[in-house]
Backbone as CSV, one residue per row, in Angstrom:
resi,resn,N_x,N_y,N_z,CA_x,CA_y,CA_z,C_x,C_y,C_z
1,MET,3.468,9.195,16.666,4.344,9.554,15.541,3.501,9.691,14.280
2,SER,3.690,10.756,13.527,2.881,11.012,12.344,3.272,10.097,11.208
3,ARG,2.392,10.036,10.187,2.669,9.204,9.019,3.964,9.651,8.349
4,LYS,4.154,10.990,8.237,5.361,11.469,7.555,6.624,11.085,8.326
5,LEU,6.524,11.110,9.651,7.681,10.692,10.419,7.940,9.204,10.250
6,PHE,6.821,8.436,10.178,6.992,6.974,10.061,7.535,6.552,8.722
7,THR,7.027,7.151,7.667,7.278,6.629,6.320,8.696,6.712,5.894
8,ALA,9.416,7.122,6.705,10.654,7.544,6.252,11.839,6.654,6.254
9,LEU,12.944,7.095,6.694,14.236,6.431,6.658,14.823,6.461,5.262
10,LEU,15.350,7.545,4.875,15.943,7.678,3.538,17.003,6.606,3.362
11,LEU,16.883,5.874,2.262,17.701,4.668,2.061,19.187,4.975,2.091
12,THR,19.600,6.037,1.424,21.032,6.368,1.441,21.210,7.866,1.547
13,ILE,21.498,8.347,2.751,21.894,9.746,2.910,23.395,9.704,3.148
14,LEU,24.148,10.032,2.149,25.595,9.904,2.240,26.186,11.203,2.754
15,ILE,26.275,11.304,4.046,26.828,12.500,4.673,28.072,12.084,5.448
16,THR,29.157,12.702,5.164,30.401,12.343,5.840,30.973,13.558,6.550
17,GLY,31.744,13.289,7.584,32.430,14.363,8.297,31.529,15.167,9.191
18,CYS,30.305,14.674,9.490,29.377,15.419,10.338,29.150,14.648,11.629
19,ASN,29.035,15.371,12.736,28.694,14.730,13.988,27.230,14.330,13.958
20,GLY,26.889,13.275,14.694,25.506,12.858,14.793,25.040,11.939,13.689
21,VAL,25.936,11.462,12.833,25.567,10.534,11.779,25.706,9.109,12.304
22,SER,24.639,8.326,12.161,24.666,6.921,12.565,24.667,6.047,11.328
23,HIS,25.464,4.977,11.349,25.613,4.089,10.206,25.164,2.683,10.584
24,TYR,24.454,2.029,9.672,23.941,0.688,9.913,24.233,-0.203,8.715
25,GLU,24.462,-1.471,9.006,24.472,-2.504,7.980,23.121,-3.209,8.049
26,VAL,22.381,-3.199,6.951,21.009,-3.719,6.931,20.904,-4.805,5.868
27,ASP,20.138,-5.848,6.180,19.983,-6.978,5.260,18.707,-6.918,4.429
28,SER,17.811,-5.977,4.702,16.508,-5.940,4.046,16.290,-4.603,3.348
29,PHE,15.587,-4.646,2.225,15.263,-3.415,1.504,14.208,-2.618,2.257
30,VAL,13.143,-3.298,2.717,12.080,-2.629,3.470,12.590,-2.380,4.887
31,LEU,12.587,-1.124,5.295,13.183,-0.752,6.568,12.173,-0.629,7.701
32,ALA,10.864,-0.637,7.380,9.851,-0.506,8.421,8.523,-1.066,7.932
33,TYR,7.716,-1.518,8.878,6.366,-2.011,8.604,5.386,-1.292,9.516
34,GLU,4.260,-0.905,8.939,3.201,-0.255,9.709,1.955,-1.123,9.655
35,PHE,1.314,-1.307,10.816,0.191,-2.221,10.931,-1.131,-1.462,10.847
36,TYR,-1.951,-1.817,9.853,-3.276,-1.222,9.727,-4.322,-2.229,10.196
37,THR,-5.455,-1.719,10.693,-6.479,-2.578,11.291,-7.841,-2.408,10.616
38,GLY,-7.875,-1.723,9.490,-9.116,-1.517,8.762,-8.877,-0.580,7.594
39,ILE,-9.940,-0.243,6.884,-9.829,0.676,5.753,-10.960,1.681,5.779
40,ASN,-10.739,2.829,5.149,-11.815,3.758,4.836,-11.607,4.247,3.417
41,LEU,-12.627,4.862,2.849,-12.608,5.246,1.438,-12.827,6.736,1.288
42,SER,-12.145,7.328,0.316,-12.415,8.702,-0.103,-12.470,8.701,-1.618
43,ASN,-13.192,9.673,-2.181,-13.327,9.644,-3.643,-13.244,11.030,-4.244
44,LYS,-13.001,11.027,-5.554,-12.961,12.253,-6.341,-13.737,11.996,-7.617
45,GLY,-14.760,12.803,-7.874,-15.509,12.662,-9.112,-14.820,13.399,-10.242
46,GLY,-15.098,12.993,-11.454,-14.485,13.643,-12.606,-15.148,13.207,-13.892
47,ASP,-14.728,13.802,-14.993,-15.329,13.471,-16.280,-15.120,12.008,-16.658
48,GLU,-14.051,11.403,-16.140,-13.741,10.030,-16.498,-14.307,9.020,-15.512
49,GLY,-15.108,9.463,-14.574,-15.719,8.526,-13.645,-15.417,8.863,-12.203
50,CYS,-15.398,7.838,-11.378,-15.265,8.017,-9.934,-14.003,7.302,-9.456
51,ASP,-13.040,8.062,-8.955,-11.826,7.478,-8.395,-12.001,7.321,-6.888
52,ILE,-11.609,6.176,-6.384,-11.765,5.875,-4.961,-10.400,5.522,-4.387
53,TYR,-10.047,6.182,-3.293,-8.778,5.938,-2.614,-9.035,5.070,-1.386
54,ILE,-8.296,3.977,-1.275,-8.404,3.081,-0.128,-7.357,3.501,0.897
55,GLN,-7.843,4.037,2.017,-6.950,4.548,3.053,-6.870,3.565,4.213
56,PRO,-5.708,3.426,4.823,-5.585,2.544,5.987,-6.183,3.183,7.234
57,GLU,-6.741,2.357,8.094,-7.160,2.779,9.425,-6.272,2.087,10.451
58,TYR,-6.135,2.733,11.602,-5.230,2.224,12.625,-5.961,2.139,13.959
59,SER,-5.398,1.337,14.843,-5.905,1.317,16.205,-5.515,2.627,16.887
60,LYS,-6.035,2.851,18.082,-5.735,4.103,18.788,-4.233,4.273,18.996
61,THR,-3.560,3.163,19.190,-2.101,3.204,19.289,-1.545,2.634,17.996
62,LYS,-1.202,3.524,17.069,-0.681,3.085,15.775,0.687,2.463,15.980
63,ARG,0.838,1.235,15.546,2.068,0.511,15.841,2.874,0.268,14.570
64,PHE,4.176,0.392,14.692,5.062,0.044,13.597,6.316,-0.600,14.172
65,VAL,7.011,-1.321,13.334,8.307,-1.889,13.697,9.281,-1.549,12.582
66,GLU,10.577,-1.488,12.933,11.574,-1.114,11.937,12.914,-1.733,12.284
67,PHE,13.895,-1.495,11.413,15.164,-2.208,11.541,15.951,-1.840,12.786
68,ARG,15.614,-0.701,13.409,16.295,-0.307,14.648,15.513,-0.700,15.890
69,SER,14.365,-1.367,15.728,13.554,-1.765,16.883,14.351,-2.684,17.808
70,LYS,13.872,-2.784,19.033,14.514,-3.634,20.027,13.523,-4.694,20.515
71,GLY,14.065,-5.760,21.101,13.249,-6.762,21.768,12.228,-7.418,20.860
72,GLU,10.981,-7.506,21.352,9.922,-8.182,20.603,9.622,-7.490,19.291
73,ASP,9.677,-6.156,19.272,9.427,-5.434,18.020,10.470,-5.792,16.958
74,LYS,11.715,-5.935,17.372,12.753,-6.316,16.409,12.527,-7.742,15.915
75,ARG,12.091,-8.625,16.797,11.785,-9.995,16.372,10.663,-9.995,15.342
76,ILE,9.634,-9.159,15.565,8.520,-9.075,14.619,9.005,-8.533,13.275
77,TYR,9.819,-7.472,13.328,10.364,-6.920,12.084,11.154,-7.977,11.321
78,ASP,12.036,-8.683,11.996,12.851,-9.710,11.334,11.977,-10.816,10.749
79,SER,10.934,-11.212,11.476,10.070,-12.281,10.978,9.296,-11.837,9.741
80,LEU,8.920,-10.556,9.670,8.238,-10.041,8.486,9.190,-10.003,7.294
81,CYS,10.414,-9.623,7.533,11.403,-9.630,6.445,11.569,-11.040,5.887
82,VAL,11.664,-12.028,6.759,11.813,-13.410,6.307,10.565,-13.868,5.572
83,ALA,9.388,-13.572,6.134,8.135,-13.998,5.508,7.977,-13.402,4.113
84,ASN,8.497,-12.206,3.907,8.380,-11.533,2.611,9.586,-11.775,1.706
85,GLY,10.491,-12.639,2.133,11.656,-12.956,1.315,12.638,-11.812,1.168
86,ASP,12.635,-10.907,2.137,13.453,-9.692,2.046,14.545,-9.739,3.106
87,TYR,15.574,-10.538,2.880,16.621,-10.693,3.882,18.002,-10.864,3.258
88,ASN,18.150,-10.526,1.980,19.429,-10.719,1.297,19.828,-9.472,0.518
89,HIS,19.563,-8.313,1.132,19.851,-7.040,0.470,20.828,-6.254,1.344
90,ARG,22.033,-6.774,1.492,23.024,-6.171,2.381,23.441,-4.797,1.860
91,HIS,23.236,-3.777,2.657,23.601,-2.430,2.251,23.762,-1.561,3.491
92,LYS,24.289,-0.372,3.279,24.523,0.557,4.369,23.439,1.634,4.377
93,VAL,23.020,1.985,5.570,22.085,3.095,5.768,22.738,4.082,6.716
94,SER,22.776,5.343,6.308,23.357,6.400,7.147,22.283,7.419,7.465
95,LEU,22.126,7.751,8.750,21.108,8.695,9.191,21.755,9.832,9.953
96,LEU,21.375,11.047,9.595,21.964,12.228,10.238,21.518,12.364,11.680
97,MET,20.207,12.185,11.915,19.670,12.242,13.281,19.030,10.895,13.551
98,ASP,19.640,10.113,14.366,19.275,8.710,14.498,17.849,8.508,14.991
99,ASP,17.283,9.500,15.678,15.938,9.313,16.222,14.871,9.930,15.327
100,VAL,15.226,10.323,14.105,14.274,10.990,13.215,14.094,10.167,11.940
101,PHE,12.834,9.943,11.559,12.533,9.318,10.280,12.535,10.393,9.196
102,ILE,13.105,10.068,8.055,13.194,11.024,6.957,12.375,10.492,5.796
103,GLU,11.468,11.314,5.305,10.502,10.850,4.317,11.189,10.340,3.048
104,GLY,10.695,9.210,2.540,11.171,8.703,1.265,11.751,7.311,1.296
105,ALA,11.992,6.743,2.490,12.609,5.428,2.559,11.563,4.329,2.487
106,PRO,11.996,3.090,2.187,11.038,1.994,1.995,10.354,1.551,3.288
107,SER,9.056,1.756,3.372,8.237,1.220,4.455,6.995,0.604,3.834
108,SER,6.496,-0.441,4.462,5.411,-1.218,3.870,4.292,-1.414,4.881
109,PHE,3.083,-1.600,4.349,1.948,-1.956,5.195,1.992,-3.436,5.546
110,SER,1.477,-3.760,6.705,1.301,-5.144,7.121,-0.051,-5.259,7.823
111,PRO,-0.824,-6.325,7.581,-0.494,-7.505,6.780,-0.649,-7.250,5.277
112,ASN,-0.063,-8.167,4.484,-0.219,-8.089,3.038,-1.678,-8.316,2.638
113,ILE,-2.058,-7.668,1.552,-3.374,-7.914,0.946,-3.297,-9.204,0.133
114,THR,-4.353,-10.019,0.193,-4.431,-11.186,-0.685,-5.472,-11.000,-1.786
115,SER,-6.521,-10.201,-1.517,-7.509,-9.954,-2.573,-8.312,-8.700,-2.262
116,LEU,-8.842,-8.103,-3.330,-9.769,-6.978,-3.241,-10.977,-7.294,-4.097
117,GLU,-12.148,-6.951,-3.607,-13.369,-7.083,-4.405,-14.164,-5.798,-4.284
118,VAL,-14.684,-5.314,-5.421,-15.449,-4.073,-5.460,-16.852,-4.383,-5.948
119,LEU,-17.857,-3.874,-5.229,-19.266,-4.142,-5.516,-20.042,-2.835,-5.518
120,SER,-21.223,-2.860,-6.134,-22.142,-1.726,-6.089,-23.514,-2.211,-5.634
121,ASN,-24.248,-1.324,-4.953,-25.613,-1.669,-4.552,-26.617,-1.430,-5.673
122,GLN,-26.137,-0.926,-6.834,-26.995,-0.681,-7.996,-26.521,-1.546,-9.170
123,ASP,-27.433,-1.779,-10.112,-27.028,-2.432,-11.354,-26.055,-1.507,-12.088
124,PHE,-24.899,-2.036,-12.454,-23.921,-1.225,-13.173,-24.179,-1.281,-14.675
125,ASP,-24.375,-2.467,-15.188,-24.803,-2.703,-16.565,-25.393,-4.097,-16.618
126,GLU,-25.727,-4.592,-17.814,-26.387,-5.888,-17.924,-25.516,-7.020,-17.405
127,GLN,-24.221,-6.892,-17.585,-23.310,-7.948,-17.155,-22.937,-7.837,-15.674
128,HIS,-23.290,-6.721,-15.054,-22.887,-6.488,-13.671,-24.079,-5.992,-12.855
129,PRO,-25.008,-6.898,-12.532,-26.128,-6.493,-11.672,-25.661,-6.178,-10.258
130,SER,-26.527,-5.591,-9.494,-26.220,-5.212,-8.125,-25.612,-6.378,-7.350
131,GLY,-24.521,-6.094,-6.640,-23.924,-7.096,-5.769,-22.916,-8.015,-6.418
132,THR,-22.665,-7.849,-7.722,-21.668,-8.683,-8.389,-20.345,-7.928,-8.498
133,SER,-19.272,-8.684,-8.666,-17.934,-8.092,-8.698,-17.773,-7.157,-9.894
134,LEU,-17.146,-6.012,-9.635,-16.841,-5.038,-10.685,-15.354,-5.020,-11.023
135,ASN,-14.634,-6.040,-10.588,-13.180,-6.028,-10.729,-12.694,-5.940,-12.170
136,ASP,-13.506,-6.424,-13.114,-13.095,-6.359,-14.524,-13.337,-4.985,-15.130
137,LEU,-13.942,-4.072,-14.369,-14.207,-2.711,-14.846,-13.302,-1.685,-14.169
138,ILE,-12.314,-2.156,-13.433,-11.544,-1.263,-12.565,-10.054,-1.388,-12.838
139,GLU,-9.412,-0.235,-12.966,-7.955,-0.164,-12.927,-7.543,0.168,-11.498
140,TYR,-6.555,-0.561,-11.024,-6.073,-0.354,-9.661,-4.630,0.145,-9.719
141,SER,-4.380,1.292,-9.098,-3.037,1.872,-9.059,-2.474,1.702,-7.653
142,PHE,-1.235,1.230,-7.578,-0.638,0.947,-6.284,0.885,0.990,-6.408
143,ARG,1.532,1.117,-5.264,2.994,1.082,-5.223,3.408,-0.084,-4.343
144,SER,4.277,-0.932,-4.869,4.661,-2.148,-4.158,6.149,-2.421,-4.344
145,PHE,6.763,-2.931,-3.282,8.149,-3.368,-3.361,8.268,-4.846,-3.710
146,GLY,7.123,-5.524,-3.852,7.112,-6.969,-3.991,7.881,-7.495,-5.190
147,ARG,7.663,-6.901,-6.368,8.312,-7.434,-7.568,9.821,-7.244,-7.486
148,TYR,10.263,-6.112,-6.961,11.694,-5.867,-6.816,12.323,-6.865,-5.842
149,VAL,11.692,-7.049,-4.695,12.233,-7.973,-3.702,12.188,-9.408,-4.215
150,ASN,11.047,-9.824,-4.772,10.892,-11.212,-5.201,11.766,-11.570,-6.402
151,SER,12.228,-10.555,-7.137,13.107,-10.815,-8.276,14.558,-11.016,-7.841
152,GLY,14.801,-10.909,-6.546,16.186,-10.927,-6.077,16.846,-9.572,-6.215
153,TYR,16.015,-8.508,-6.165,16.489,-7.125,-6.233,17.090,-6.794,-7.605
154,GLN,16.418,-7.246,-8.659,16.892,-6.929,-10.002,16.655,-5.454,-10.305
155,GLU,17.652,-4.832,-10.894,17.620,-3.391,-11.145,16.445,-2.993,-12.028
156,LYS,16.026,-3.857,-12.959,14.954,-3.490,-13.891,13.615,-3.294,-13.187
157,TYR,13.488,-3.789,-11.963,12.247,-3.615,-11.212,12.364,-2.539,-10.132
158,PHE,13.501,-1.870,-10.059,13.678,-0.887,-8.994,12.694,0.269,-9.119
159,SER,12.284,0.592,-10.348,11.331,1.702,-10.527,10.013,1.441,-9.810
160,ASP,9.677,0.162,-9.565,8.454,-0.155,-8.816,8.478,0.438,-7.423
161,THR,9.659,0.689,-6.900,9.767,1.122,-5.511,9.410,2.588,-5.318
162,TYR,9.323,3.353,-6.400,8.985,4.773,-6.245,7.932,5.264,-7.242
163,THR,7.394,4.389,-8.091,6.324,4.782,-9.007,5.144,3.816,-8.873
164,ASN,3.964,4.300,-9.180,2.775,3.464,-9.116,2.690,2.527,-10.311
165,ARG,2.167,1.338,-10.076,1.786,0.418,-11.143,0.271,0.472,-11.278
166,THR,-0.224,0.278,-12.497,-1.666,0.269,-12.745,-2.017,-0.971,-13.553
167,LYS,-2.963,-1.763,-13.020,-3.410,-2.977,-13.691,-4.910,-3.118,-13.500
168,LEU,-5.551,-3.877,-14.413,-6.941,-4.242,-14.166,-7.001,-5.025,-12.861
169,LEU,-7.958,-4.689,-12.021,-8.034,-5.312,-10.711,-8.202,-6.830,-10.825
170,LYS,-8.935,-7.277,-11.833,-9.150,-8.717,-11.987,-7.858,-9.461,-12.298
171,ASP,-6.847,-8.755,-12.790,-5.592,-9.392,-13.193,-4.502,-9.310,-12.120
172,ILE,-4.816,-8.707,-10.985,-3.805,-8.557,-9.938,-3.781,-9.804,-9.076
173,SER,-2.602,-10.387,-8.950,-2.425,-11.616,-8.173,-2.052,-11.280,-6.733
174,THR,-2.098,-12.299,-5.899,-1.667,-12.127,-4.514,-0.229,-11.647,-4.454
175,GLU,0.616,-12.167,-5.356,2.016,-11.753,-5.385,2.153,-10.262,-5.692
176,ASN,1.277,-9.732,-6.565,1.323,-8.305,-6.888,1.035,-7.432,-5.670
177,PHE,0.217,-7.958,-4.744,-0.175,-7.186,-3.564,0.875,-7.199,-2.460
178,ALA,1.942,-7.965,-2.624,2.934,-8.084,-1.555,3.680,-6.770,-1.352
179,LEU,3.921,-6.436,-0.096,4.748,-5.283,0.268,4.228,-3.981,-0.334
180,ILE,2.936,-3.737,-0.183,2.339,-2.476,-0.617,2.876,-1.335,0.232
181,SER,3.206,-0.231,-0.434,3.655,0.965,0.263,2.688,2.107,0.005
182,TYR,2.984,3.263,0.598,2.102,4.415,0.476,2.025,4.933,-0.950
183,GLY,0.799,5.294,-1.374,0.635,6.091,-2.567,0.846,7.560,-2.242
184,ARG,0.597,8.409,-3.226,0.867,9.847,-3.069,0.078,10.465,-1.930
185,ASN,-1.128,9.962,-1.696,-1.986,10.505,-0.649,-2.055,9.591,0.577
186,GLY,-1.051,8.745,0.743,-1.015,7.854,1.895,-1.909,6.647,1.771
187,GLU,-2.394,6.377,0.546,-3.374,5.308,0.353,-2.721,3.956,0.098
188,LEU,-3.509,2.906,0.349,-3.123,1.555,-0.043,-3.202,1.370,-1.551
189,GLY,-4.083,2.112,-2.188,-4.228,2.047,-3.634,-5.406,2.886,-4.090
190,LYS,-5.508,3.073,-5.406,-6.580,3.885,-5.979,-7.353,3.075,-7.008
191,ILE,-8.677,3.157,-6.909,-9.586,2.486,-7.835,-10.068,3.487,-8.875
192,HIS,-9.977,3.097,-10.149,-10.497,3.931,-11.241,-11.388,3.080,-12.136
193,PHE,-12.641,3.499,-12.310,-13.566,2.790,-13.191,-13.237,3.135,-14.642
194,ILE,-13.102,2.119,-15.481,-12.774,2.350,-16.881,-14.013,2.616,-17.717
195,LYS,-15.183,2.491,-17.133,-16.426,2.872,-17.793,-17.417,3.335,-16.747
196,SER,-18.412,4.086,-17.194,-19.469,4.552,-16.310,-20.636,3.590,-16.347
197,PRO,-21.462,3.583,-15.305,-22.634,2.704,-15.321,-23.625,3.132,-16.385
198,ASP,-24.473,2.208,-16.785,-25.483,2.523,-17.797,-26.375,3.671,-17.354
199,ASN,-26.710,3.689,-16.072,-27.528,4.770,-15.527,-26.657,5.615,-14.607
200,SER,-26.026,6.638,-15.176,-25.104,7.463,-14.398,-25.812,8.426,-13.468
201,ALA,-27.113,8.557,-13.621,-27.850,9.491,-12.772,-28.103,8.927,-11.377
202,VAL,-27.887,7.638,-11.201,-28.130,6.983,-9.914,-26.854,7.020,-9.070
203,ILE,-27.004,7.355,-7.803,-25.880,7.293,-6.885,-25.576,5.828,-6.565
204,HIS,-24.340,5.433,-6.748,-23.915,4.064,-6.440,-23.185,4.043,-5.099
205,LYS,-23.616,3.143,-4.222,-22.853,2.902,-3.002,-21.844,1.813,-3.325
206,ILE,-20.594,2.209,-3.423,-19.518,1.287,-3.779,-18.915,0.710,-2.495
207,THR,-18.812,-0.617,-2.457,-18.226,-1.310,-1.314,-16.936,-1.994,-1.733
208,VAL,-15.917,-1.813,-0.928,-14.629,-2.479,-1.143,-14.414,-3.478,-0.020
209,LYS,-14.143,-4.724,-0.397,-13.821,-5.772,0.570,-12.365,-6.181,0.369
210,LEU,-11.589,-5.994,1.405,-10.156,-6.302,1.366,-9.880,-7.482,2.285
211,THR,-9.235,-8.515,1.749,-8.856,-9.681,2.537,-7.343,-9.690,2.706
212,THR,-6.885,-9.976,3.919,-5.462,-9.978,4.213,-4.929,-11.410,4.334
213,GLU,-3.621,-11.503,4.395,-2.981,-12.802,4.554,-3.311,-13.454,5.886
214,ASN,-3.814,-12.672,6.837,-4.230,-13.209,8.131,-5.693,-13.626,8.138
215,ALA,-6.328,-13.581,6.948,-7.749,-13.939,6.771,-8.683,-12.895,7.368
216,ASP,-8.179,-11.715,7.701,-9.051,-10.605,8.095,-9.749,-10.065,6.855
217,ILE,-10.994,-9.657,7.019,-11.741,-9.022,5.934,-12.132,-7.621,6.395
218,PHE,-11.591,-6.623,5.730,-11.915,-5.231,6.016,-12.844,-4.717,4.922
219,SER,-13.917,-4.049,5.315,-14.910,-3.589,4.349,-15.271,-2.137,4.639
220,ALA,-15.475,-1.383,3.575,-15.905,0.010,3.700,-16.705,0.384,2.464
221,SER,-17.597,1.360,2.612,-18.457,1.780,1.507,-18.436,3.294,1.368
222,ILE,-18.758,3.748,0.148,-18.790,5.185,-0.121,-19.758,5.429,-1.273
223,ASP,-20.472,6.546,-1.207,-21.352,6.937,-2.312,-20.513,7.518,-3.440
224,CYS,-20.830,7.108,-4.662,-20.072,7.543,-5.819,-21.020,8.127,-6.849
225,ASN,-20.756,9.373,-7.238,-21.573,10.074,-8.227,-20.799,10.123,-9.535
226,PHE,-21.212,9.336,-10.528,-20.470,9.228,-11.767,-20.704,10.388,-12.729
227,ILE,-21.616,11.307,-12.392,-21.877,12.410,-13.312,-21.273,13.712,-12.821
228,ASP,-20.536,13.699,-11.715,-19.859,14.919,-11.249,-18.807,15.368,-12.255
């Protein structure tokens, strides 16, 4: 099943009087979870520096669970909803074709991220020699359902569910990383350097280390040209 087919389940398609419409009573805002097993990086150079997209990697059999799953998969889905505090959002979901995912509905990556660290193999500036954290120089853009769910589904946080948030990476807490969903390009998030290195003529090999709630550490590197 493709990413577009998976990401879906439109939260409310209100279609009445049509054959083939299935209706569900659901207790959770997040309707599906997709399991990633690693990360890879892609980048775009520009006048403002080097943007890096953190993309999920999957096993050969990409696995997901959702609210219509059966058996063990349904048990896993329910346990993730409980673990994420997402079990008190009683609402109706109507689907025109019950076996088709429709792009736009709430789906989240699993496991949750607990921390990200970004490093370079080159000296970035005097305060950031090779191999030290660059988190204070990075804005991280991501989309998460966590604040909306953890607030008890307060309306003022609903915009988090369809727009990206951007914060300095050093200021992002574990709670902020909860229930990450797809960015515009299917990414876990985007890294943007708020300044260029002192020596922009040198190619920097940027490494991202991602730690999950399961204590897995996923790491990937990419060459970044800050003068493109």
